[in-house]
Structure formats: C-alpha cells, structure tokens
C-alpha positions in Angstrom: 154.0 135.3 -12.6 155.8 132.0 -11.7 158.9 134.0 -10.6 156.7 136.1 -8.2 155.1 132.9 -6.8 158.5 131.4 -6.2 159.9 134.6 -4.7 156.8 134.8 -2.4 157.2 131.2 -1.3 160.8 131.6 -0.5 160.1 134.8 1.5 157.4 132.9 3.4 159.8 130.0 4.1 162.5 132.4 5.2 160.1 134.1 7.6 159.0 130.7 9.0 162.6 129.6 9.5 163.4 132.9 11.2 160.5 132.6 13.6 161.4 128.9 14.3 165.0 130.0 15.2 163.9 133.0 17.2 161.0 131.5 19.2 162.1 127.9 19.5 165.6 126.9 18.6 167.7 129.7 20.2 165.3 130.6 23.1 166.6 129.8 26.6 164.5 128.5 29.4 161.8 130.7 30.9 163.5 133.9 32.3 164.4 133.5 35.9 166.2 135.6 38.5 169.2 133.7 39.9 170.0 134.0 43.6 172.3 137.0 44.1 175.0 134.8 45.6 175.5 133.1 42.2 175.9 136.4 40.3 179.4 136.9 41.5 183.0 137.0 40.3 184.4 133.5 39.7 188.1 132.6 39.8 188.8 130.6 36.6 190.0 127.2 37.8 190.6 128.7 41.2 193.1 131.4 42.2 196.1 129.9 40.5 199.6 131.2 39.6 202.9 131.8 41.4 203.4 128.1 41.9 199.8 127.2 42.6 198.4 125.1 39.7 194.9 125.5 38.2 192.1 123.2 39.3 194.1 122.3 42.5 193.0 122.2 46.1 195.4 125.0 46.8 193.9 127.2 44.1 190.4 126.6 45.4 191.4 127.2 49.0 193.0 130.5 48.0 189.8 131.5 46.2 187.8 130.7 49.3 190.0 132.8 51.5 189.7 135.7 49.1 185.9 135.3 49.0 185.7 134.6 45.2 183.4 132.1 43.6 185.2 129.2 42.0 184.9 127.9 38.4 186.1 124.4 37.9 186.0 121.6 35.3 184.8 118.0 35.9 185.0 114.8 33.9 185.0 111.0 34.6 187.9 108.8 35.2 188.0 105.3 33.7 186.4 103.8 36.8 183.6 106.5 36.8 184.9 108.9 39.5 184.3 112.6 39.0 187.6 114.3 38.7 188.4 118.0 38.6 190.6 118.7 35.5 190.3 120.8 32.4 192.1 119.2 29.5 191.0 115.8 28.1 194.7 114.9 27.9 197.0 114.9 30.9 200.3 115.7 29.3 200.3 119.5 29.6 199.6 119.6 33.4 201.1 116.3 34.5 203.5 115.1 31.8 201.5 111.8 31.5 200.8 111.2 27.8 197.3 109.7 28.2 193.7 110.9 28.3 192.2 111.4 31.7 189.4 108.9 30.9 192.1 106.2 30.3 193.2 106.1 34.0 191.4 105.1 37.2 190.9 107.7 40.0 193.7 106.2 42.1 196.2 106.6 39.3 194.9 110.2 38.6 195.2 111.4 42.2 198.8 110.3 42.3 199.7 112.6 39.4 201.3 116.0 40.3 200.1 119.1 38.7 202.5 121.4 36.9 205.6 120.2 38.9 204.0 121.2 42.2 203.0 119.2 45.3 199.4 119.4 44.2 197.7 116.4 42.7 194.5 116.0 40.6 191.6 116.3 43.0 188.3 114.4 43.0 185.1 116.4 42.9 184.2 115.0 46.3 187.5 116.4 47.7 186.7 119.9 46.3 183.2 119.9 47.7 184.5 118.9 51.1 187.2 121.7 51.0 184.9 124.5 49.8 182.0 123.4 52.1 179.7 126.2 51.0 182.1 129.0 51.8 181.8 130.4 48.2 179.6 129.6 45.2 181.0 127.1 42.7 180.5 127.1 38.9 180.9 123.6 37.6 181.7 123.0 33.9 180.6 119.6 32.6 183.2 118.4 30.2 182.2 116.2 27.2 182.7 116.0 23.5 180.2 113.3 22.5 176.7 111.9 23.3 177.7 110.3 26.6 175.9 111.9 29.5 177.0 109.5 32.3 178.9 112.4 33.9 175.6 114.2 34.7 174.2 111.5 37.0 177.5 111.2 38.9 177.9 115.0 39.4 174.2 115.3 40.4 174.6 112.5 43.0 177.3 114.5 44.8 175.6 117.9 44.5 172.3 116.6 46.0 174.0 116.3 49.3 175.9 119.6 49.0 174.5 122.5 51.0 176.5 125.3 49.3 175.6 127.5 46.4 176.4 126.1 42.9 175.5 126.4 39.3 176.5 124.3 36.2 177.6 125.0 32.7 178.8 123.2 29.6 179.6 123.7 25.9 177.7 120.5 25.2 173.9 121.2 25.0 173.2 117.5 25.7 174.9 117.7 29.1 173.0 120.8 30.1 169.8 119.3 29.0 170.5 116.0 30.8 171.6 117.5 34.1 168.2 119.1 34.4 166.7 115.6 34.8 168.8 115.0 37.9 168.9 118.6 39.3 165.7 120.3 38.1 166.1 123.3 40.4 169.8 124.0 39.7 170.9 127.0 37.6 172.3 125.8 34.3 174.1 127.7 31.6 175.4 127.3 28.1 179.0 128.1 27.5 179.2 129.9 24.2 181.8 130.8 21.6 181.9 131.0 17.8 182.8 127.4 17.2 183.2 127.8 13.4 185.8 130.5 14.0 187.6 128.7 16.8 187.8 125.3 15.1 188.3 126.8 11.7 185.6 124.4 10.3 182.0 125.2 9.3 180.4 121.7 9.7 176.7 121.4 10.3 177.3 120.8 14.0 179.6 123.8 14.4 177.2 126.0 12.6 174.4 124.9 14.9 176.5 125.5 18.0 177.6 128.9 16.7 174.0 129.9 16.1 172.9 128.5 19.5 170.3 126.5 17.6 170.7 123.6 20.0 169.3 125.7 22.9 166.1 123.8 22.2 167.9 120.8 23.6 169.8 122.5 26.5 167.2 125.1 27.6 169.8 127.0 29.5 169.0 129.5 32.3 172.1 131.7 31.6 174.6 132.2 28.9 178.4 132.2 29.6 180.0 133.7 26.6 183.4 134.3 25.2 184.1 138.0 25.7 185.0 138.2 22.0 181.4 137.2 21.2 179.4 139.4 23.6 178.0 141.4 20.6 177.2 138.4 18.4 173.6 137.9 17.3 172.9 134.7 19.4 174.2 136.4 22.5 172.2 139.5 21.9 169.0 137.4 21.3 169.4 135.2 24.4 170.5 137.8 26.9 168.9 140.9 25.4 165.6 139.8 23.9 165.0 136.8 26.2 166.7 138.2 29.3 169.1 135.3 30.2 171.6 136.3 32.8 175.1 137.1 31.5 178.3 135.4 32.4 181.5 136.2 30.5 184.9 134.5 30.1 187.9 134.8 30.4 188.5 138.2 32.0 192.2 138.8 32.3 192.7 142.4 33.6 191.2 144.8 36.1 190.0 147.0 33.3 188.1 144.0 31.7 186.8 143.1 35.2 185.4 146.6 35.7 183.9 146.6 32.2 182.1 143.3 32.8 180.6 144.7 36.0 179.3 147.8 34.2 177.7 145.5 31.6 175.9 143.5 34.2 178.0 140.4 33.6 179.3 137.9 36.1 182.9 137.5 35.1 185.0 134.4 35.1 188.5 135.8 35.7 192.1 135.0 36.2 195.2 137.1 37.0 193.0 140.1 38.2 193.4 139.8 41.9 
C-alpha cells in the first residue's frame, strides 16, 4: 500500500513538472506573425569571403547589393560603444591578443580584420551604411548577467527606420531588450549546450531544455540545424507556433531544404 502511494505521488509530481515545463518554462511569447520582410535569407556576418572579412562594412555592403538580409554580432567596447564583432577575443580576426571589452572603441576601430583593409565597425556605422536597404538580424553577445548592451543597442535602433529583429543565446538579454524595444521581434538562439560544451551543468541543462524561455519570452527560435528535430524546438515551433530561423546553412541544397521547411535561413557560402 505504501509503495502504491509513493508511486502515485511520484507520478503526480512528474505530471505537474511536465505541465510546468510545457505550459510555462519552455513556452515562447504569444504567437505572432512577423512582418514578411523579416522572414528572409540572412547572410551570416554579411557576405564575406574572397578577401572580404566577416562582420565588415564591405561584407555588409555586398549583402545589401545582393538584396540579402544581414546577420551581425554586437558587444560593448571598454568605453561602452556598441561594436560589431563576433568573438569575445580579438586574436583570430585581428591578431590582437586581448578581449574586445578590454579596448576602447577608438583602439578597436584601428584594428584590421583578417589582414584586409577593413576595420572593426561600430554598430552606428553599420546602421548608417545599411540605411534600411535590407533587414538586419542583430545577435546580442553576452556570457554573464550584465545587460548593459541592451540599452545601448536599443538607443540606436529607436532612431533607425529600417527593418530589424534581435536574437541571443542569453535569455537575460532577450528578456531585457523587450523593456527597451517592446515592439521589436526577438528570438532565442538555440543549440544543445550540453553537447557543444561537453558539460551537463544545471545551467547547460536548463539552456538545452529551453527552460529559461520563461525569462526570455522569445517571439521566434533560431536553432542549430543539427537540433531542428529536438524536443524543445518541436515544442516551441510546432506546438506553440514560434517562427523558425535556422543556422548556419552552408550549401544550396541546405538552403533549399530550409525554404521547404518554412525556415528563415542564416547562411554563408551559398551565393
């Protein structure tokens, strides 16, 4: 009898936890229909290659000329300027063995990208260059609890007339940017963090399960193509109807497949 009571209690607890996960934790924001302009193909860090470095003004200009949306990465310099750069460290793209956040904007904009004549641009420079010609998809970079980037990015986008949406791996940043840009389309970047980092910490498990959607309340999910059939992706995009973005698409075949699946692809080397 005691065994049956314990089993029944555990089953009830499991059901409550499952419902909590399904109805609250993993659930994205209320289903919305994004503007069609934002459901496009995005050039990953601009149209780079053949001497044109990623996240450069030249790569963004080339994407504009080809009519592709632009995906780019932003983070703050030491003096609080929004810079467009992917890695947290500068060495791979510039040869400078420091973190981006350790240098002021003036120092960063003097660093050449990948042995080219292109330098690290500010977000303001990119917005001025694109000037609404194509949509932009802005990835908010951040590995900790600091959300200062959000206010800085929002201040510049409030005066921008072009189409844009925002995304991040960090649920806190996606949740915070909503305070500053309540009408902006916001998305959660998703991958199996436990697999990628080879570590099953509590935080990595929560991120892998999308259990922190309760904090982010994303409008869309931008998922690793490897994880498009994972349970969290299926629940958020299938059951709850969140729009689907996929990364990184690297062939024409993958691009066509993404279109057939109703995904907005973030691509490179497909043009």
